[in-house]
N, C-alpha and C positions, 0 to 999 in steps of 0.2 A: 436654419442652422446646418452647417456642413456635417455630413455623416463621416464618422471615423472609419477608415478602412480596417477590415480584419487584419490580424497579424500573421506572421509567417507560419505559426503553428496550425492555425485553422486552414491556411492554404495547403499546408503539407498533408493534413488530414483529408482534405478534398482530393488532393492528388493521389493519395493512397487508395481512397474509395474509388476514384476513377480507374486506376490501374487494376484494382481487384475486380471491378465490374467488367472491364475489358477482357481480363483473363477468364472470367467466368463465362462471358459470351463466347469466346474462342473455344474454350474447353467444351462448352455445350454443343457447339457446331461440330466439334471433332468427336463427339460421342464418348467423351471421357467421363463416365458416370460418377465414380467416387471422387475423382479429382475436381470435377465440376461442382459437386455439392460442397466439398471442403472450401473451395475458393469463394463460392457464394456465401457460405457461412462467415468467412473471414472479412467480408465487406461490412457486416453488421456493426462491429465496434466503431470503426471510423465514421460510419453513418450516424450512430448514436452520439458520438462526440460532436459531429457537425450540428446535429439537431439541438443539443443542449447549448452549445456555444451560440448558435443563431438565436435561440429563444431568449437567452439571458442577456446577450450583449449586442447582437446584430440582427434586429428584428426585420430589416430589409431582406435578409437571406431566408427568412422562414418559409415563404411560399415555395421557393425553388427547392429547398431542402425537403420540405414536407412532400412535395410532388415527386421528387426523386425517390424518397423512402417508400411512398405509396406504390409507385411503379415497380420498384424492386421487390416489395412484399407481394404484389400481385403476380409478378413473374414467378416467384417461388410457389404461389398458390395454384397456378395453372400449369400443369405438367405438359399440356399439349405443345409439341415442338414449335409450331409456327407462332402461336400466341405467346408462348414463353419467350421466344427469341425477340419478337417485336417489343414486348414490354421491357425486357432487359435492355434492348437498344435505346428505348426512350428514357429509361432510368440513367443510362450512361450519358445521353445527351443532356439530361437535367443536371447531372453532377458536373459536367463540363461547364454548363451555364453558371453553376455555383462557383466554380473556380474562377471564371471570368468576372463575376460580380464581386468576388472577394478582393479583386484588384482595384475596385473603385472606391472613392472616398478619400478623405484626408489621411495621408500617411504620417503617423506620429512615431517618434523614437520608440523602439521596442525594449530598450534597456541594455544594461551591460551583461555580458555572458556570466560574469561573476554573480550577478543577482539571480540569474536563472539556476546556477549551481546552488546558491543559497536556498532557493525555493524547494529544492529536492531534499533539504536537511541531510547533508551527506554523512554527518556523524551518526545520526539515528539510522540511516540507511545501512551504514557499514555494520552496525550491530545486528540488524535484521538479516543481512546477507550472511553473517556468520552463523546465525541460528538456522537459516535455510540451508546452508552448506552442510552443517552438522546433521540436519535431518536427512539430507540426500545421501551422505556417506553411510549413516546408520541404516537407512533403508536398503541401500545396495550392498551393505556389509563389505564395502571396499569402494574402489573407483568405478563410477557408473559409465565412464566413457567421456572423453574430452568434449565431444560435440554436445552431448546431453548436458554436461555440467556447464559449459559456456552459455548455451541457450537458456538453460533454467535460471542461472544467476543473472544473466542480462535481462531476461523477462521479469524476474523478481525485482531487480533494481528499477526498471521502468515503472512497475506497479507501485513500488514504495515512493519513488520520486513524484509520480503523478498524484498520489494521495496526499503527499506533503504539500505540493503546490496548491491543491484545492483547499487544504487546511489553512494556508496563508490567506486565501481569498475569503473564506468564511470567518476567520478570526481577525480580519483587518480592523474591526471596530473596537475590539478589546485589547489588541496588541499594544496600542499606545498607552494604555492604562496599566500595563503589566511591568513597567520599569524598563531599564536599559537593556535587559535581556531580549526584549521583543519589540520595543518601539522603533528600532532601526531596521526591522525586517523590510524587505523590498517593497511589499504591497502596502504595509502599514505606514511607511515613510513616504510613499508616493513615487518611489523610483521606478516601480513597475506598475502599470495600470492594472486594475483588477481584471479587465477583459483579457489582457495579454496573459496574465497568470492563469486565468480560467482556461483559455485555449491551450496553454502549455500543459496544464495538468490533465486535461481531457485527452489531448493528443498522446501523451506518455501512457496513460491508462489504456487507450485503445491499441496502441502499438504493442504494449505488453501482452494483451490477449492474442493479437495476431501472431506474434512471435512464438508464444508458448503453445498455442493450439496447433500451429503448423510445424514447429521444430521439435516439440517435446510430446505433449498429449493434451487432450481437451480437459481432462480432470485438473491438471496443473493450472491451465489457463483459467478455469472456473474458480478454483480456490484463490488464486491471486486476485481475481476480480471481486470475489466476495469479501476478501480481507480489505481491499481498497474501498468498496462501498460501505462496509461496516464502519471503518474508521472515519470516513467523510460524513456520511449521512446519520449513522446511529450515534457515534461518539461525539464528533465535532459539532454537528448541527443540533443534536438533541440532548444526549446525556450530560455532556460537559457543563451545560448551563442550567440543568434542572435538578440534579440529585448528587448528594455527597458520595454515592456509590458509583459515580461516573467512571472512575478509573478501574473499578472492579469489573464491571460489565464490559466497559470499553476495552479492557485489556485483552479481550478475545481477538481484537483486530491485530494486535502485535504478536499474538501467539500463532497466527496463521503461517508465517514463513517456514517453520519446520514441517508443516503439512505439505506446503508447496514443494519443498525439497524431497520429502518422502515420496510424494506422488510422482515427481519427475523421475525418480530412480526406479520405482516399482510399478507405476501405473494404477495403483490402488491406494486405499486408506485402511490398512490393517490396524488392529488394536494397539500395537506398539506406538504407532504414530500419535495416538491419543495422549500417551504419557508425555511425549515431547511437547505437545500442545499445552498440557497442564503445567509443565515446568515453567514455561514462559508466562502462563496465565497467573500462577501464584507468585511469580517473581515481580510482576508489574506493580501491584499495590504498594509493597514496601519501598520499591524503587521510587515511585512517583510521590508517595507521601513524605519521604525524606526530603525531596525537593520542595514539596509544598510547605513543609515546616520552615524552610529557609526563606521562602518568598510569600509567606502567609498574608502579609499586608497587601501585596500586589494582587493576589487573588481576591481579597476582600474589596479592594478598590474597583476591580473589574466585575464584582458581584458574581464571581464563579464559586459555587458552593463546594469547594474542596473540603475534605474531612477536617483538617485543622481549623478552618474557618467556621464550620457548622458545629462540630462536636468538641473542639478544643484540642490543645496540645497533648494532654494526658491520655485522652481516649485514642488519639492517633498513634502515639508510641506503643500503646498496648496492642493495637491492631497490627502494627508493624512486627512486633514480636510474634504474635499469633500466626500471621501469614508466613513469617520466616521459618517457623517450626513446621508448618504445613508444607512449605517448599522443600525443605530437607527430606521430609518423608516421601514426597512425590518423586524426588530425584533418585531415591533408592529403588523405586518400582521397576525401571528398565533392567536393572541387574537381577532383581528377584524374579522377573518374568523371563529371564534368559536372553533378552535382546542385546544387552551390553555386558561387558566382562568386568573382571576385578580391577583393572587399571582405571576404568571409568568410575567404579564404586569408590575407590580410594580418593580420587579427585573430588567426587561429589561430596563425600563426608568431610574432607578437609576444608574445601571451599564453603560448604554449608555451615560447618561449625564456626568459621570466622564470621559468616553473615549473621548467625544467631547471636554471637558474642557482641558484635557491634550494635545489634538491635537492643539487646539487654542493657548495654552501656548507655544507649540513648534514652531508654526508659528510666534508668536510674538518675541520669544527669542530662537533661534535655537542653543542650546548648547548640548554637549554630555550628560550632566546630564538629561536634559529634554527628549532627545531621548531615553536614557536608561530607564527612568521612564515610558514612554509610551510603550516601548517594553515589559518590565516586567509586566506592568499592563494589556497589551493586552492578555497575557497568562492567567492571573487570571480571566480576564473578560470572556473569552470564556468558561473556566472551570465552573465558577459560573453560567453563563447563562444557560448552559446545565444541570447543577445540579438543577437549578430552574425549568427547563423544566421537569426533571425527578420527582421532588417533587410535581409538579402541580396537578397530579391526586390524590395524598394523601391529599394535602391541600384543594383541591376542594371538 
């Protein structure tokens, strides 16, 4: 059987790993200590992306990738200049071999660019970027600098897009069962091969870490990566299919972007950043449960234990109201703690009041129209709340 050649995303990851290794070798020979260590550390994410892609989809590449990774790790473990340089050079040669091997095999269409945009879930990404931007402005108490802002938002976008693409890969078995909303997704419909989407998601995730660690700070890069892995491995792979509390616990992944923004602006995670995290954390359950009420039959058909399927409609609407009230209380904390001002407080109370009212209306009269209204308002709510957060330093 003819072996399918890896796609352009894996080859790009191999190229970045080769370039990073070459720069690390050159910087080591030039005695650039701190720069050399940073460049060496930045090779790790594309190496990890190569290893996972090879292991899952291109087993023929595994020996070369494993050998390159082992040589690179050994070079880091042996500080002696001669041995270090020789091992690094062999690691570079191995990565070049991976690049050459990735060109072999049957080349199949890699799909439309529109499908790759769809893989990143741009509408979800835009909301996450708004929360990340609001966290960044709140942390800086103003504009953090154009370079920092651009790098942080680009890196966050790459992390979100990578996680979403991997979500498409893992959910390709249930997406066809979830109705028209998901059955036409690129991987589920067969327009993009799972291996191509896997390579794409891993490459974006790796490039996100490289960009954030090099252009912003390591803490920001680590937070983005943690959010990515939590969403893909903990929520999508495990919680989503095993417990009705999936979205409660899994909501922590969607609450990471404000932390990323805060860390990008400040270089740390102070207590006020926790309040921003909790705002998104408590917003997530009522938002998703409103959607789950609308497509409860689809979740049941796919055997996904969402709350309306397992506990029923009445219990779900009660939980929506309870979380909505908790959300409003949490949104007041940044003002009470002195992090944000009166303008933000007014916006939080007005927007939160409307959120609770829609939740109570849904509890009293549970109809698809009221569930849809709450779901769509919840999107507007979160966006406007974090816009108010970003404007607060200006208004103050």
